[in-house]
Every structure is written in C-alpha cells, then in structure tokens.
C-alpha positions in Angstrom: 70.6 81.3 78.4 72.8 82.3 81.3 72.5 85.7 82.9 75.0 88.5 82.1 76.0 91.2 84.6 78.2 94.2 83.9 80.0 95.9 86.9 81.2 99.4 86.2 83.7 101.4 88.2 87.1 101.3 89.7 90.0 103.6 89.6 90.9 102.9 93.2 90.7 99.7 95.3 87.9 101.3 97.3 85.6 101.2 94.3 87.0 98.0 92.7 87.1 95.5 95.6 83.4 95.8 96.5 82.7 95.0 92.8 85.0 92.0 93.0 83.3 90.8 96.2 79.9 91.0 94.5 81.1 89.2 91.3 82.5 86.3 93.4 79.2 86.1 95.3 77.2 86.0 92.1 79.5 83.3 90.7 79.3 81.2 93.9 75.6 81.0 93.5 75.4 80.6 89.8 78.5 79.4 88.0 76.9 80.0 84.6 76.5 83.8 85.2 78.7 85.9 82.9 80.4 88.9 84.6 82.3 91.6 82.8 83.9 94.7 84.5 84.0 98.0 82.7 86.8 100.4 83.7 89.9 102.2 82.4 93.4 101.3 81.4 94.9 103.7 84.0 92.8 102.4 86.9 93.9 99.7 89.4 91.3 97.4 87.7 93.7 96.8 84.8 96.2 95.2 87.1 93.9 93.5 89.6 91.1 91.9 87.5 93.4 89.6 85.4 94.7 88.1 88.6 91.1 87.6 89.8 90.2 85.9 86.4 87.5 88.5 85.5 87.1 90.1 82.1 87.7 93.8 81.8 86.3 96.1 79.0 88.1 99.4 79.0 86.6 102.7 78.0 87.9 106.3 77.9 86.9 108.1 81.1 88.5 110.3 83.8 87.4 112.4 86.8 86.2 116.0 86.5 86.0 117.2 90.1 89.0 119.4 91.0 90.4 119.6 87.5 91.0 122.9 85.8 92.0 124.2 82.4 93.2 121.7 79.8 92.8 118.7 82.2 89.1 119.5 82.7 88.5 119.9 79.0 90.3 116.6 78.3 88.1 114.8 80.8 85.0 116.4 79.3 86.0 115.3 75.8 86.3 111.7 77.1 82.7 111.6 78.4 80.9 111.2 75.0 83.6 108.8 73.7 83.3 106.7 76.9 79.5 106.8 76.6 79.6 105.7 72.9 82.0 102.8 73.8 79.7 101.8 76.6 76.6 101.9 74.3 78.3 99.7 71.8 79.5 97.2 74.4 76.0 96.9 76.0 74.3 96.5 72.6 76.6 93.7 71.6 76.5 91.9 74.9 72.9 92.6 76.0 73.4 92.2 79.8 70.6 91.5 82.2 71.9 94.0 84.8 74.4 97.0 85.1 75.9 97.6 88.5 77.7 100.9 89.2 80.2 100.7 92.1 81.5 104.3 91.8 84.4 106.0 90.2 84.6 107.9 87.0 84.2 104.8 84.8 80.8 104.0 86.2 79.0 107.1 84.8 79.2 106.5 81.0 78.3 102.8 81.4 75.4 103.3 83.8 74.0 106.2 81.7 74.2 104.1 78.6 72.4 101.2 80.4 69.6 103.7 81.4 69.2 104.8 77.7 68.9 101.1 76.7 66.5 100.3 79.6 68.8 97.8 81.2 68.1 97.4 85.0 70.5 99.4 87.1 71.9 99.0 90.6 74.1 101.6 92.2 76.3 100.8 95.2 77.6 103.7 97.3 80.4 103.0 99.7 80.8 106.3 101.4 78.9 108.3 104.0 79.0 111.2 101.6 78.4 110.1 98.1 80.5 111.2 95.1 79.1 113.4 92.3 78.7 110.5 89.9 76.6 108.3 92.2 74.4 111.2 93.5 73.4 111.8 89.8 73.2 108.1 88.8 71.0 107.4 91.8 68.2 109.4 90.2 68.1 107.0 87.2 69.0 103.8 88.9 66.3 101.1 89.8 67.9 100.5 93.2 70.6 102.2 95.3 72.5 100.1 97.9 74.3 102.2 100.5 76.8 101.5 103.2 76.0 104.2 105.7 72.6 105.2 107.1 73.9 108.8 106.8 73.9 108.8 103.0 70.2 108.0 102.7 69.3 111.7 102.3 71.2 111.9 99.0 69.0 109.4 97.2 65.3 108.9 96.4 63.7 107.1 99.4 61.8 104.5 97.4 65.0 103.2 95.8 67.4 103.1 98.8 68.4 100.0 100.8 71.1 100.1 103.6 73.2 97.0 102.9 76.7 98.0 104.1 79.8 97.7 102.0 80.7 94.6 100.1 83.9 92.9 101.2 85.8 89.6 100.8 84.0 86.5 102.0 87.1 85.6 104.2 86.4 88.7 106.4 82.7 87.8 106.8 83.2 85.2 109.5 81.5 84.8 112.9 83.5 86.1 115.8 84.7 82.7 116.9 86.3 82.2 113.5 87.8 85.6 113.6 88.8 86.0 117.2 90.0 89.2 119.0 93.6 90.0 117.9 96.6 88.5 119.6 98.7 91.0 121.6 102.0 89.0 121.5 103.6 90.4 119.5 101.5 93.6 119.1 100.6 93.6 115.4 100.5 97.0 113.6 99.1 97.1 110.1 99.7 100.3 108.1 97.7 101.0 105.0 97.7 104.1 102.8 95.2 103.0 100.2 96.0 101.2 97.0 98.6 103.8 96.1 100.1 104.3 99.5 100.1 107.6 101.5 103.4 109.5 101.7 102.4 111.5 104.9 101.5 108.3 106.8 104.7 106.6 105.5 106.9 109.3 106.7 105.1 109.8 110.0 105.5 106.1 110.7 109.2 106.2 110.1 109.5 109.1 112.6 107.5 107.0 115.1 110.1 104.2 115.1 112.6 106.3 117.1 110.0 106.8 119.8 109.2 103.0 119.8 112.9 101.9 120.0 112.5 100.4 123.5 109.5 98.3 122.3 110.8 97.0 119.0 110.9 93.5 120.3 107.2 93.5 121.2 106.0 94.9 117.9 105.4 93.3 114.5 104.8 95.8 111.7 103.2 95.2 108.3 103.3 98.3 106.1 101.7 98.8 102.6 103.7 101.7 101.2 102.5 102.1 97.6 105.0 101.8 94.7 106.5 105.3 95.0 107.8 105.0 98.6 108.4 101.2 98.7 112.2 101.1 98.4 113.0 104.1 100.6 110.6 103.0 103.4 111.9 99.4 103.4 115.4 100.7 103.7 114.5 103.0 106.6 113.0 100.2 108.6 116.2 98.2 108.1 118.4 101.2 109.1 116.4 101.7 112.3 116.7 98.0 113.3 113.0 97.1 113.0 111.8 93.9 111.5 108.9 94.7 109.3 107.0 93.2 106.4 107.1 96.1 103.9 105.1 95.7 100.7 104.1 98.0 97.9 100.7 96.4 97.7 99.2 93.7 99.9 96.9 91.1 98.3 96.2 88.8 101.3 94.3 91.3 103.4 92.2 88.9 105.5 95.4 87.3 106.8 96.8 90.7 107.6 93.7 91.8 109.5 93.7 88.6 111.5 97.3 89.3 112.7 96.7 93.0 113.5 96.1 94.5 116.9 96.0 98.1 115.5 95.4 99.4 112.0 96.8 102.8 110.9 95.2 103.8 107.7 93.2 106.1 105.5 89.5 106.0 106.0 88.1 105.0 102.6 84.8 103.2 102.9 86.1 99.8 101.8 89.0 99.9 104.3 86.6 100.7 107.1 84.2 97.9 106.0 87.0 95.5 106.2 88.3 96.7 109.6 84.9 96.6 111.2 84.0 93.2 109.7 87.2 91.9 111.3 86.6 93.8 114.6 89.9 95.7 114.6 90.7 99.0 116.2 92.0 101.7 113.9 93.8 105.0 113.8 92.2 106.8 110.9 93.9 109.5 108.9 91.5 110.7 106.2 92.9 111.6 102.8 92.5 115.4 102.9 91.7 115.8 99.1 89.0 113.1 98.9 85.9 114.3 97.1 83.6 116.3 99.4 86.0 115.3 102.2 84.1 112.0 102.4 86.9 110.1 104.2 86.6 112.4 107.2 82.8 111.8 107.2 83.5 108.1 107.2 86.1 108.3 110.0 83.8 110.3 112.3 81.2 107.5 112.1 83.8 105.1 113.5 85.2 107.5 116.1 81.6 108.3 117.3 81.1 104.6 118.0 84.4 104.4 120.0 85.8 102.0 117.6 88.8 104.0 116.4 90.7 107.3 116.6 90.6 110.1 114.1 93.8 112.1 113.3 93.6 114.7 110.5 96.3 114.5 107.9 97.6 118.0 108.8 98.1 116.8 112.4 99.7 113.4 111.8 103.3 113.1 113.1 105.6 110.6 114.6 104.9 111.7 118.1 101.1 111.5 117.6 101.3 108.0 116.1 103.7 106.9 118.9 101.2 108.1 121.5 98.4 106.1 119.9 100.4 102.9 119.5 101.7 103.1 123.1 98.2 103.7 124.5 96.9 100.7 122.5 99.7 98.5 123.8 99.3 99.7 127.4 95.5 99.6 127.7 94.3 96.1 126.6 90.9 96.4 128.3 90.2 99.6 126.4 91.3 98.0 123.2 89.1 95.0 123.8 86.1 97.3 124.3 86.9 99.2 121.1 87.3 95.9 119.2 83.9 94.8 120.3 82.5 98.2 119.2 84.2 97.9 115.8 82.9 94.4 115.3 79.4 95.7 116.1 79.7 98.2 113.2 80.6 95.5 110.7 78.2 94.5 108.0 79.3 91.0 107.2 76.2 90.1 105.2 76.4 93.2 102.9 77.6 91.3 99.9 74.8 88.8 100.2 72.2 91.5 100.6 73.4 93.2 97.4 73.5 89.9 95.5 69.9 89.3 96.4 69.0 92.8 95.1 70.8 91.9 91.8 68.8 88.7 91.5 65.6 90.5 92.2 66.2 93.1 89.6 67.1 90.5 86.9 64.1 88.4 87.9 61.7 91.4 87.6 63.2 92.4 84.2 62.7 88.9 82.9 59.1 88.8 84.1 58.4 92.2 82.5 59.8 91.0 79.2 57.7 87.9 79.3 54.5 89.7 80.0 54.9 92.2 77.1 55.9 91.0 73.7 55.9 94.5 72.3 59.2 96.1 71.4 60.8 97.8 74.4 63.0 100.1 72.6 66.2 98.4 73.7 69.2 97.9 71.5 67.9 100.2 68.8 71.4 101.1 67.7 74.0 99.0 65.9 77.8 99.1 66.4 80.4 98.0 63.9 
C-alpha cells in the first residue's frame, strides 16, 4: 500500500509554497505517494493548488490574532468545526504523516492528527514563530526550522535546522544560477501574494527620480489584484517599459533576471532570494504577527546581504537612493550577492523530505512490533 501524507496550512504564499516544494520532492522520489493539502476556501491555496495538480481538502478556519469583537468570536466558533472536519478526514484517509506548514488551517488538522496518534512534522519558516506553530511544536514529533534564531521557541530534542523549502529550480549550484546581469539593470518588485500598496505607490514615486536612467532599467512588478490596473497605467504614463503582473508564477525566471529585489520580508521570499544569491531592499509588513518580518529582514541585513527599510519610512526618494546606489556600485553589489548566496539553504527541501520519510518509517516499524490496538481511528464519520 502506498504512503499517504497530509500537508496542512496556507492562507498566504509564504505558508503554501514551502508545502508545495515538499510535496513535489516527495513525489519525485516516490510517484506512488498520495499527497493531500488541507486549507480553506478563502486562502491562496484554493487558487494555486489546482494549477499544481494537488488535491485540496477545505475546512472552516480563520486567524485569531489581532481580531476583536464579533470577528474574534466567529474565528473561535470555526475552531471546533474545523477540528471535527479534520478528524473525519483523517479517519477516512488514514495518512502516514501530517505536516503543518503554518497558517490558521494547520492547527485543527495537526491537533486532530495528534489525537489520532498520526506522526507529525511542523515546519516553521520565520525567525519568530507564529502562535499556532509555537503551540503545535509541543505536540509534534519533529520541528524543522528555517532560522537558528527560532530554536529557543521549541523543545530541543525535536528541533532540526533545515532552512525553508523552496522550488527545485532555485536550488541550483552557483554556476547554473550565475550572478545577475547588470545590462539592463533588472529590478524585481514583490509585495507578497496579495501585493503591497505602500511599496506600489513608493515605486511609482521613484520613477520620476529615475527618469534619466529609464533606458538602463528593466522593471518587473507584482502588484496584487487591487492595484494592478492603476499601477500598470502609471508606468505607461511615465514612459517606463515594465512587466506589470497581478501575480507572478514563474519566480525562478524572474530571480534569474533580477539585479535587485524590492520586497516584503516573508520567510519564503527571503529563502528564494538567498538561494538565488540576489541583493534585496526589504520592507517588512508592519502588521505581521509578532513583527516576524522585521526579525527576518534583520538577519539578512546583519549578513550584509540586503537593506532594511521600515514600511513607515519607505518613499520614492528612499527607493531611488537604494536603486541608484546598487547601479553605481557593482563591486559592492557583487559582495552582497555572494553574502546572500551564502545565506541560502538550497538543500532544505531534501532535508525536510528525509525527516518525513524517517517519521513514516519509524511509525511503520512501531506498528509492526506491536499488534495491540493503538487507539487510532476510534471514531467514525458519516
């Protein structure tokens, strides 16, 4: 009988794409393995996973942190429903492993897996873990983390520093992913899967200050759905040729062409940037849980692999200064690219895949050595 793995989480690309990278790695090594994602209808997973040809089971779940009044009570009411849905799904499918990749959909599924004594792996992308993963780490069999700094939040005997899981196309040796071309100077602007209005508007302000260099620059800008039409029209009005998209799907190609990345500092974005060895201007999302994006960005800045600009300080003038400095100081940029590449964990996905196989192997051995009932799947769902 083939193995079954459930990957729970999503909501944003930062949680979803590491799960997709793991799922592809598992399938590459065992085509018979059956993988199902568990998420929500409102999360990005409902749009992305059908394109990736992975099954999605949706449950009721939403975040609690920062919510007040009716919204908080609504989220609380969803928790037992999402947990019941997760229990029924796990009982019917009997997976060999549950993997939580963060986000509000992971908690009900992982908690249900613990109740049913299914092996659990948690993957934490950020330097400062979210509330769900800090709690789930206590009941998980293993916790894979991306930053050494987050070790202190989890039981020592469970933690392994793996790095963040990213697309295989970005995990190439340096000779296959060479330092960026400087002619033209490629600027890649990312605001996360939903875009970032403050970055979008600051970049439009920047164009006036780069007017004398427009022939030397190529801009690729992911705006998010809300700002797409207006930003696209503004580039055209200011005479800049730019590839403006609401959402970019071919990220490895975009990183290959970029000389400078201006973006939020979500953990998955940073994992991709450092794997590709690119220099970044990092503008943390100011409302991220526990301000984890700023924690992430400071790790990169401390390694002289990128520049941190707080969202409250971002402006057209500040971005123009950063872009001009990057264009005018190629030796400094080369050094920062080397530092960035040195931060990359290009074997992270393989490390996490090996942990998954170990957990499934251990569970199978334990089951074979003890024929007594384990207490799993004691409920029935109709």
